[in-house]
C-alpha positions as CSV (number, residue, x, y, z in Angstrom):
1,X,23.2,-3.5,15.5
2,X,26.6,-4.7,14.4
3,X,28.9,-4.0,11.4
4,X,27.6,-6.7,9.1
5,X,25.3,-6.2,6.0
6,X,22.6,-4.8,8.3
7,X,24.8,-2.4,10.2
8,X,23.2,0.6,8.6
9,X,19.6,-0.5,9.2
10,X,19.3,1.7,12.3
11,X,19.8,4.6,9.9
12,X,16.9,3.5,7.7
13,X,14.5,5.5,9.9
14,X,14.8,9.1,10.7
15,X,12.5,10.2,13.5
16,X,9.8,12.5,12.2
17,X,9.3,15.4,14.7
18,X,5.8,15.9,13.5
19,X,4.9,12.2,13.9
20,X,1.7,11.6,15.9
21,X,0.4,8.1,16.8
22,X,-2.2,6.4,18.9
23,X,-2.6,8.5,22.1
24,X,-4.9,11.3,22.9
25,X,-6.9,11.1,19.7
26,X,-8.8,14.4,20.1
27,X,-5.6,16.4,20.7
28,X,-3.8,14.7,17.9
29,X,-6.4,14.3,15.1
30,X,-5.3,14.8,11.5
31,X,-5.0,18.4,10.6
32,X,-8.0,19.2,8.4
33,X,-10.0,21.9,6.6
34,X,-12.9,23.4,8.6
35,X,-15.9,21.1,8.2
36,X,-19.3,22.2,6.9
37,X,-21.8,22.8,9.7
38,X,-23.6,19.5,10.6
39,X,-27.4,20.0,10.1
40,X,-28.0,16.9,12.3
41,X,-25.5,17.1,15.1
42,X,-26.9,14.2,17.0
43,X,-26.8,11.8,14.1
44,X,-23.6,9.9,13.0
45,X,-22.3,10.8,9.6
46,X,-22.0,7.2,8.6
47,X,-23.1,3.9,10.2
48,X,-20.9,1.0,9.1
49,X,-20.8,-2.8,9.5
50,X,-17.5,-4.6,9.0
51,X,-17.9,-7.3,6.4
52,X,-14.3,-8.3,5.7
53,X,-11.4,-8.2,8.1
54,X,-8.9,-11.0,7.5
55,X,-5.6,-9.4,8.6
56,X,-4.3,-10.4,12.0
57,X,-1.4,-9.0,14.0
58,X,1.9,-10.3,12.7
59,X,5.5,-9.1,12.1
60,X,4.2,-7.5,9.0
61,X,0.8,-6.1,10.0
62,X,-0.9,-3.9,12.6
63,X,-4.3,-5.4,13.1
64,X,-7.4,-3.1,12.8
65,X,-9.2,-2.4,16.0
66,X,-12.4,-3.3,14.2
67,X,-13.5,-7.0,13.7
68,X,-15.8,-8.9,11.5
69,X,-19.5,-8.0,12.2
70,X,-18.7,-4.9,14.3
71,X,-21.1,-2.0,13.8
72,X,-19.4,1.3,14.1
73,X,-20.3,5.0,13.8
74,X,-18.4,7.7,11.9
75,X,-19.0,10.8,13.9
76,X,-16.8,13.3,12.1
77,X,-15.5,13.4,8.5
78,X,-12.8,15.9,7.5
79,X,-10.4,16.5,4.6
80,X,-6.9,16.0,6.0
81,X,-4.4,18.6,4.8
82,X,-1.4,16.2,5.0
83,X,-2.9,13.3,3.0
84,X,-2.9,14.8,-0.5
85,X,0.0,12.4,-1.6
86,X,-2.4,9.5,-1.4
87,X,-4.1,10.7,-4.6
88,X,-0.9,11.3,-6.6
89,X,-0.8,7.8,-8.1
90,X,-4.2,8.1,-9.7
91,X,-3.3,11.5,-11.0
92,X,-0.2,10.1,-12.6
93,X,-2.1,7.2,-14.1
94,X,-4.8,9.5,-15.5
95,X,-2.2,11.8,-17.1
96,X,-0.4,8.9,-18.7
97,X,-3.7,7.5,-20.1
98,X,-4.7,10.9,-21.5
99,X,-1.4,11.1,-23.4
100,X,-2.0,7.7,-25.0
101,X,1.6,6.9,-25.5
102,X,1.9,3.1,-25.7
103,X,5.7,3.2,-25.3
104,X,5.3,4.8,-21.8
105,X,3.6,2.4,-19.4
106,X,5.4,3.3,-16.2
107,X,2.1,3.7,-14.3
108,X,0.2,0.4,-14.3
109,X,-3.0,0.0,-16.2
110,X,-6.2,-1.6,-14.8
111,X,-5.2,-5.0,-16.3
112,X,-2.2,-5.1,-13.9
113,X,-3.6,-3.6,-10.7
114,X,-6.0,-1.1,-9.1
115,X,-3.2,1.5,-9.2
116,X,-5.1,4.1,-11.3
117,X,-8.6,3.5,-9.9
118,X,-9.8,6.9,-8.5
119,X,-10.3,7.0,-4.8
120,X,-11.2,9.7,-2.2
121,X,-9.6,9.8,1.2
122,X,-11.1,11.3,4.3
123,X,-10.1,11.7,7.9
124,X,-12.8,10.0,9.9
125,X,-13.4,9.9,13.7
126,X,-14.9,6.5,14.4
127,X,-16.7,5.4,17.5
128,X,-16.8,1.7,18.3
129,X,-17.4,-0.5,21.3
130,X,-14.5,-0.9,23.7
131,X,-15.7,-4.4,24.7
132,X,-16.4,-3.3,28.2
133,X,-19.8,-1.7,27.9
134,X,-18.4,1.7,26.7
135,X,-17.1,3.3,23.5
136,X,-13.7,4.3,22.1
137,X,-12.8,6.8,19.4
138,X,-10.3,6.1,16.6
139,X,-9.0,8.4,13.9
140,X,-9.0,6.5,10.6
141,X,-8.6,6.8,6.8
142,X,-12.0,6.5,5.1
143,X,-11.4,5.4,1.6
144,X,-14.2,5.7,-1.0
145,X,-14.2,5.0,-4.7
146,X,-14.8,8.2,-6.7
147,X,-17.2,6.3,-9.0
148,X,-20.4,5.1,-7.4
149,X,-20.4,2.0,-9.5
150,X,-17.1,1.0,-8.0
151,X,-18.3,1.2,-4.4
152,X,-18.9,-2.5,-4.3
153,X,-17.7,-5.1,-1.8
154,X,-15.6,-6.9,-4.5
155,X,-13.7,-3.7,-5.2
156,X,-13.1,-2.9,-1.6
157,X,-11.9,-6.5,-0.9
158,X,-9.2,-5.8,-3.5
159,X,-7.9,-3.0,-1.2
160,X,-7.8,-5.4,1.8
161,X,-6.3,-8.2,-0.3
162,X,-3.4,-6.0,-1.5
163,X,-2.8,-5.0,2.1
164,X,-2.8,-8.6,3.3
165,X,-0.4,-9.8,0.5
166,X,1.9,-6.9,1.3
167,X,1.8,-7.8,5.0
168,X,2.7,-11.4,4.2
169,X,5.8,-10.1,2.2
170,X,6.6,-7.8,5.1
171,X,6.4,-10.6,7.6
172,X,9.0,-12.6,5.6
173,X,11.2,-9.5,5.0
174,X,11.2,-8.7,8.8
175,X,12.1,-12.3,9.6
176,X,15.0,-12.1,7.1
177,X,16.2,-8.9,8.6
178,X,16.1,-10.2,12.2
179,X,17.8,-13.4,11.3
180,X,20.6,-11.6,9.5
181,X,21.4,-9.5,12.6
182,X,20.7,-12.2,15.1
183,X,18.2,-10.2,17.1
184,X,14.6,-10.5,18.2
185,X,12.3,-9.4,15.3
186,X,10.5,-7.0,17.7
187,X,13.7,-5.2,18.3
188,X,14.6,-4.6,14.6
189,X,13.3,-1.8,12.5
190,X,10.4,-3.3,10.5
191,X,7.9,-2.8,7.7
192,X,4.3,-3.1,8.9
193,X,1.0,-2.6,7.1
194,X,-1.8,-0.7,8.7
195,X,-4.6,-3.2,8.1
196,X,-7.8,-2.0,6.4
197,X,-11.2,-3.5,6.8
198,X,-14.0,-3.6,4.3
199,X,-17.4,-2.2,5.4
200,X,-20.9,-1.9,4.2
201,X,-22.6,1.4,4.7
202,X,-25.9,0.8,6.6
203,X,-26.9,4.4,7.1
204,X,-25.7,7.8,5.9
205,X,-26.2,11.4,6.7
206,X,-23.6,12.3,4.0
207,X,-24.7,10.7,0.7
208,X,-22.3,12.9,-1.1
209,X,-19.5,10.7,0.5
210,X,-21.2,7.3,0.6
211,X,-24.8,6.0,0.6
212,X,-26.5,2.9,2.2
213,X,-25.7,-0.3,0.4
214,X,-22.3,0.9,-0.8
215,X,-18.9,-0.4,0.4
216,X,-15.9,1.5,1.7
217,X,-12.5,0.7,3.3
218,X,-11.5,1.9,6.7
219,X,-8.0,2.0,8.1
220,X,-6.9,3.0,11.6
221,X,-4.3,5.7,10.9
222,X,-4.2,8.6,13.4
223,X,-1.3,10.5,11.9
224,X,-1.2,13.9,10.2
225,X,1.2,12.9,7.5
226,X,1.6,10.7,4.5
227,X,5.2,10.2,3.3
228,X,6.1,8.6,-0.1
229,X,8.9,6.1,0.5
230,X,8.9,4.4,-2.9
231,X,6.8,6.1,-5.6
232,X,8.5,7.5,-8.7
233,X,12.2,7.4,-8.0
234,X,12.9,10.9,-6.6
235,X,12.0,10.3,-3.0
236,X,14.5,10.7,-0.2
237,X,16.3,7.3,-0.1
238,X,15.4,5.3,3.0
239,X,17.1,1.9,3.1
240,X,14.3,-0.1,4.8
241,X,11.4,0.6,2.4
242,X,13.7,0.5,-0.6
243,X,15.1,-2.9,0.5
244,X,11.5,-4.1,1.1
245,X,10.5,-3.1,-2.4
246,X,13.4,-5.0,-3.8
247,X,12.7,-8.0,-1.6
248,X,9.2,-8.4,-3.0
249,X,10.4,-8.4,-6.6
250,X,13.1,-10.9,-5.6
251,X,10.9,-13.3,-3.7
252,X,8.2,-13.3,-6.4
253,X,10.7,-14.0,-9.2
254,X,9.8,-10.7,-10.8
255,X,6.1,-11.6,-11.1
256,X,4.9,-9.0,-8.6
257,X,6.0,-5.7,-7.1
258,X,4.4,-3.3,-4.7
259,X,3.7,0.2,-6.0
260,X,3.4,3.4,-4.0
261,X,5.0,2.5,-0.7
262,X,3.6,5.3,1.5
263,X,2.7,5.9,5.1
264,X,4.4,7.1,8.3
265,X,7.5,6.2,10.4
266,X,7.6,6.0,14.2
267,X,10.6,5.6,16.5
268,X,11.4,2.2,15.0
269,X,9.0,0.9,12.3
270,X,7.5,2.1,9.0
271,X,3.8,1.7,8.7
272,X,2.4,1.4,5.2
273,X,-1.1,2.4,4.1
274,X,-3.0,1.4,0.9
275,X,-0.1,-0.4,-0.9
276,X,-0.9,-1.8,-4.3
277,X,0.3,-5.2,-5.7
278,X,1.2,-4.9,-9.4
279,X,1.3,-8.2,-11.2
280,X,3.3,-8.7,-14.4
281,X,0.8,-9.5,-17.1
282,X,1.0,-12.9,-18.8
283,X,2.1,-12.7,-22.5
284,X,-0.4,-13.8,-25.1
285,X,-0.1,-15.1,-28.6
286,X,-0.1,-11.5,-30.1
287,X,2.8,-10.6,-27.8
288,X,4.8,-13.6,-29.0
289,X,4.0,-12.9,-32.7
290,X,5.1,-9.3,-32.2
291,X,8.4,-10.4,-30.8
292,X,9.0,-12.8,-33.7
293,X,8.4,-9.9,-36.1
294,X,10.7,-7.6,-34.1
295,X,13.6,-9.6,-32.6
296,X,14.9,-6.6,-30.8
297,X,11.8,-6.7,-28.6
298,X,13.1,-9.9,-27.0
299,X,15.9,-8.0,-25.2
300,X,13.8,-4.9,-24.4
301,X,12.9,-4.1,-20.8
302,X,9.5,-5.3,-19.5
303,X,7.3,-2.8,-17.7
304,X,8.3,-4.5,-14.4
305,X,12.0,-4.0,-15.2
306,X,11.5,-0.4,-16.1
307,X,9.6,0.3,-12.9
308,X,12.1,-1.6,-10.8
309,X,15.0,0.4,-12.2
310,X,13.2,3.8,-11.9
311,X,11.6,3.3,-8.5
312,X,14.6,1.6,-7.0
313,X,17.5,3.5,-8.5
314,X,20.2,1.9,-6.4
315,X,20.7,-0.8,-3.9
316,X,21.9,-0.6,-0.3
317,X,23.5,-3.1,2.0
318,X,20.1,-4.6,3.0
319,X,19.4,-5.5,-0.6
320,X,22.8,-7.2,-1.0
321,X,21.9,-9.6,1.8
322,X,19.4,-11.4,-0.4
323,X,20.2,-10.2,-4.0
324,X,23.8,-9.3,-4.1
325,X,24.0,-8.9,-7.9
326,X,20.6,-7.1,-8.4
327,X,19.2,-9.8,-10.6
328,X,15.6,-9.8,-9.3
329,X,14.0,-8.8,-12.6
330,X,16.9,-9.4,-15.0
331,X,16.1,-13.0,-15.9
332,X,17.3,-15.1,-18.9
333,X,14.7,-15.3,-21.6
334,X,13.5,-17.7,-24.3
335,X,10.8,-17.0,-26.8
336,X,10.8,-13.5,-25.4
337,X,9.2,-14.7,-22.2
338,X,10.9,-15.0,-18.7
339,X,11.8,-18.6,-18.5
340,X,9.9,-19.4,-15.3
341,X,6.6,-18.6,-17.1
342,X,7.7,-19.7,-20.6
343,X,8.1,-23.4,-20.0
344,X,11.2,-23.6,-22.2
345,X,14.4,-24.4,-20.4
346,X,15.0,-23.5,-16.7
347,X,15.5,-20.5,-14.5
């Protein structure tokens, strides 16, 4: 791939020998705990109708096989042994909240994102029409809010919207990478999002998981593993996801970052699942008054800066291609507010 800034991008992905994707679903289903005996073996566990499916195939997204209005049946639900990392972020957020330390806000609160909102994740075998008069099976992640009152379509749409926004960033990042090396985007290691869809539950034999009238998210993801690529700063450093994390902060002017980059890698690409967009909260009058009373706060790091430095501890060559001096979140300030949002002076 050349010796320029992107000469190392081929090393961003290390092939996972346990990686399993797409083919022979029954032989390669997610490893799971033994299920409880089904008292009604002829009845689907859940019947779903897709209500929101806006994400199309792109350089940054892998489209769901389920479309708007599709009615699909969940025929088997299991706890996948390799998917425990998907719950780590809500555990970290809950621990931080329990400690009640206002000086430590590394894990985002609900005012910034859905990062700490408790979710349950199941491996689900889904049967859907193949469009030819028959049926096809898919192994998916079934994502359900832990609190029944949060199993609403508005809440599930947030999951899909975060994925769509992440896919849009990934599309631009992959274009940038391909342009820098002068190659076809399809031949360059890429970041892609496994697209979720939002579904209404129209029937249920498992009300302990979800009941009719509730909403859930469903993501095609037939892999045994979840790997944390960017989470809390101690992960094995892979250049591609680390550079993508940096790219989002850079292109948004420090107003957004993507927390908890997780998923699986294949021979070339990294597929992300359930990414979370974290928005920098706007400062209010009380924040400004506090800074006037304590001038040292003007130069203190914002939560976005703290997260950026902790979760992205160092830059690699990919980062230097778009932000050579690592200035994505280190902006000049006036009135204690980043100038692009303050209205005083310029960037």
